C-alpha positions as CSV (number, residue, x, y, z in Angstrom):
1,M,92.7,149.0,59.9
2,K,89.9,146.4,60.1
3,K,92.2,143.7,58.7
4,L,94.8,144.6,61.3
5,F,92.3,144.1,64.2
6,V,91.3,140.7,62.7
7,L,94.9,139.7,62.5
8,L,95.6,140.8,66.1
9,G,92.5,138.8,67.2
10,I,93.9,135.6,65.5
11,L,97.3,136.1,67.0
12,C,95.8,136.4,70.5
13,Q,94.4,133.0,70.1
14,F,97.9,131.6,69.8
15,S,99.5,133.9,72.3
16,P,101.3,132.7,75.5
17,L,98.6,134.3,77.6
18,N,95.9,132.1,76.1
19,S,98.1,129.1,76.5
20,T,98.7,129.9,80.1
21,A,95.0,130.3,80.8
22,Q,94.3,126.9,79.2
23,K,97.0,125.3,81.3
24,R,95.9,126.9,84.5
25,A,92.4,125.5,83.9
26,E,93.9,122.0,83.8
27,I,95.6,122.3,87.3
28,P,93.7,120.1,89.8
29,I,93.7,119.8,93.6
30,G,93.4,116.1,94.4
31,I,92.9,113.9,97.5
32,E,93.6,110.1,97.5
33,F,92.8,107.4,100.1
34,Y,94.7,104.2,99.8
35,N,95.8,100.8,101.3
36,H,99.5,100.4,101.8
37,T,101.0,96.9,101.4
38,I,104.4,95.3,100.9
39,G,105.0,93.3,97.7
40,L,105.8,93.0,94.0
41,P,103.8,95.0,91.4
42,F,100.1,93.8,91.2
43,D,100.8,91.4,94.2
44,N,97.4,91.7,95.8
45,P,97.6,95.4,96.6
46,N,94.2,95.3,98.4
47,K,95.2,92.5,100.9
48,K,94.4,92.8,104.5
49,P,94.9,94.1,107.1
50,F,94.0,97.6,105.8
51,N,96.9,100.1,106.3
52,F,95.5,103.6,105.9
53,G,97.2,106.1,103.5
54,L,96.3,109.7,102.5
55,A,97.8,111.9,99.8
56,I,97.3,115.4,98.6
57,T,98.1,115.8,94.9
58,S,98.3,118.3,92.0
59,S,99.7,118.4,88.5
60,Y,100.8,121.0,85.9
61,P,100.3,120.3,82.2
62,L,103.6,120.5,80.2
63,L,101.9,119.5,76.9
64,L,98.2,119.7,76.0
65,K,96.4,118.1,73.1
66,K,92.7,117.5,72.4
67,H,92.6,114.1,74.0
68,S,95.9,113.7,75.7
69,K,98.4,115.6,78.0
70,I,101.8,115.2,79.7
71,T,101.9,116.6,83.2
72,L,104.4,117.3,86.0
73,D,102.9,115.8,89.1
74,G,103.4,116.5,92.9
75,E,102.3,114.6,96.0
76,L,102.4,115.0,99.7
77,G,101.5,111.8,101.5
78,Y,101.1,109.9,104.7
79,F,100.5,106.2,105.6
80,K,100.4,104.1,108.7
81,H,101.3,100.4,108.1
82,K,100.4,98.5,111.3
83,E,103.2,96.0,111.1
84,L,105.9,98.0,109.5
85,A,106.1,101.8,109.8
86,T,104.5,105.2,109.6
87,G,105.7,107.1,106.6
88,I,105.6,110.7,105.2
89,N,106.5,111.2,101.5
90,I,106.9,114.0,99.1
91,N,107.4,113.3,95.4
92,T,107.2,114.5,91.9
93,G,107.0,112.8,88.5
94,L,105.7,112.7,85.0
95,S,102.4,111.3,83.7
96,Y,100.7,110.7,80.4
97,T,96.9,110.9,80.2
98,F,94.6,109.9,77.4
99,T,90.9,111.0,77.7
100,T,88.1,109.7,75.5
101,G,85.3,111.9,74.2
102,I,82.9,110.7,76.8
103,G,85.2,111.5,79.7
104,I,86.8,108.1,80.6
105,Y,90.5,108.5,80.9
106,F,93.6,106.4,81.4
107,A,96.9,107.5,82.8
108,A,100.4,106.2,83.5
109,G,103.1,107.9,85.5
110,I,106.6,107.6,87.0
111,P,106.8,109.0,90.5
112,L,110.2,109.9,92.1
113,G,110.4,111.1,95.7
114,Y,111.6,111.2,99.3
115,I,110.1,109.2,102.1
116,R,110.8,109.2,105.9
117,T,109.5,106.3,107.9
118,F,109.2,105.6,111.6
119,N,109.0,102.1,113.0
120,A,105.7,100.6,114.1
121,Y,107.4,98.9,117.0
122,D,109.6,100.1,119.9
123,L,113.4,100.2,119.5
124,Y,115.8,99.3,122.3
125,S,119.5,99.7,122.7
126,L,122.2,98.9,125.2
127,N,123.1,101.6,127.7
128,D,126.3,102.0,129.6
129,N,125.2,99.6,132.3
130,G,124.7,96.8,129.7
131,E,120.9,97.0,130.0
132,Y,118.4,97.5,127.2
133,E,116.5,100.7,127.3
134,L,113.9,102.3,125.0
135,S,115.5,104.3,122.2
136,K,114.1,107.4,120.4
137,D,113.0,106.7,116.8
138,K,114.6,109.4,114.7
139,G,113.2,108.0,111.5
140,R,114.7,106.6,108.4
141,S,115.2,108.6,105.2
142,S,115.0,106.9,101.7
143,L,114.4,107.7,98.1
144,F,111.8,105.8,95.9
145,L,111.1,105.3,92.3
146,G,108.0,103.6,90.9
147,Y,105.1,103.7,88.5
148,S,101.4,104.4,88.6
149,L,98.4,103.2,86.5
150,Q,95.1,105.0,86.7
151,V,91.6,104.9,85.2
152,G,89.0,107.5,85.9
153,Y,86.1,109.6,84.7
154,D,86.3,113.3,84.0
155,F,82.9,115.0,84.6
156,R,84.0,118.1,82.7
157,K,83.6,116.4,79.3
158,K,79.8,115.8,79.3
159,L,78.4,117.4,82.5
160,N,80.7,120.5,82.6
161,I,81.4,119.8,86.3
162,P,85.0,120.6,87.4
163,F,85.5,117.2,89.0
164,S,87.0,113.8,88.3
165,F,87.0,110.4,90.0
166,Y,89.6,107.6,89.6
167,V,91.2,104.4,90.8
168,K,95.0,104.1,90.8
169,N,97.6,101.6,91.6
170,E,101.0,103.1,92.5
171,W,104.0,101.0,93.2
172,W,107.3,102.1,94.8
173,L,110.8,100.7,95.1
174,Q,112.2,102.3,98.3
175,T,116.0,102.3,98.3
176,N,118.5,102.3,101.1
177,Y,115.7,101.1,103.4
178,S,118.0,99.5,106.1
179,K,121.3,97.9,106.7
180,Y,119.8,94.4,106.4
181,L,117.2,95.2,103.8
182,P,118.6,97.5,101.0
183,S,115.3,97.9,99.1
184,L,111.6,97.5,100.0
185,L,108.8,97.0,97.4
186,Q,105.5,98.7,98.2
187,N,102.0,98.8,96.7
188,T,99.3,101.4,97.2
189,L,95.8,100.9,95.8
190,R,94.1,104.3,95.7
191,I,90.7,105.9,95.3
192,G,90.9,109.6,94.5
193,I,89.1,112.7,93.3
194,N,90.3,115.8,91.5
195,I,88.7,119.3,91.7
196,Y,89.6,121.9,89.1
197,P,89.3,125.3,90.9
198,F,90.6,127.4,88.1
199,K,88.5,128.6,85.1
200,Q,89.8,129.3,81.6
201,N,89.3,132.9,80.7
């Protein structure tokens, strides 16, 4: 009977419940502030004027190892580009993260999502009298695909604080942007934090 309890205890360590608890502990709630610019990858993503962006993020681990993980990511974002447009985006994607023993980590991801933009300038159209009048901006819907590169520090490794800080460059190729410009290349240089609200039981 004693051997049976020992065996059950060992099996519990490999059970789905234990795996689920470990994965749940790895789910963060993040916030990012960024500068939104137009251009090729690494084409001065911090150039001025500053165009404010904000994103709420999270991720779910699909594969966990001691120093690495693959995650399914999610983001809800907003930006206001003074000379282009105001945009709202929602996207998902996959990321690979490698974390060193001291807590420094590196991540690379592939975001894929939907974006709706509203022009930064007024739109006019001809009315029945042949005069130009102000038109309502109904917005423009597009898809985008890109990549992200991130470096950060995970305070859980050494200080046991459920918090991480990072810098990230995320680049998008927005498709079906307009009749005259099929695609638009965009850079976002981001500073973000993650909070890990769930504890592993």
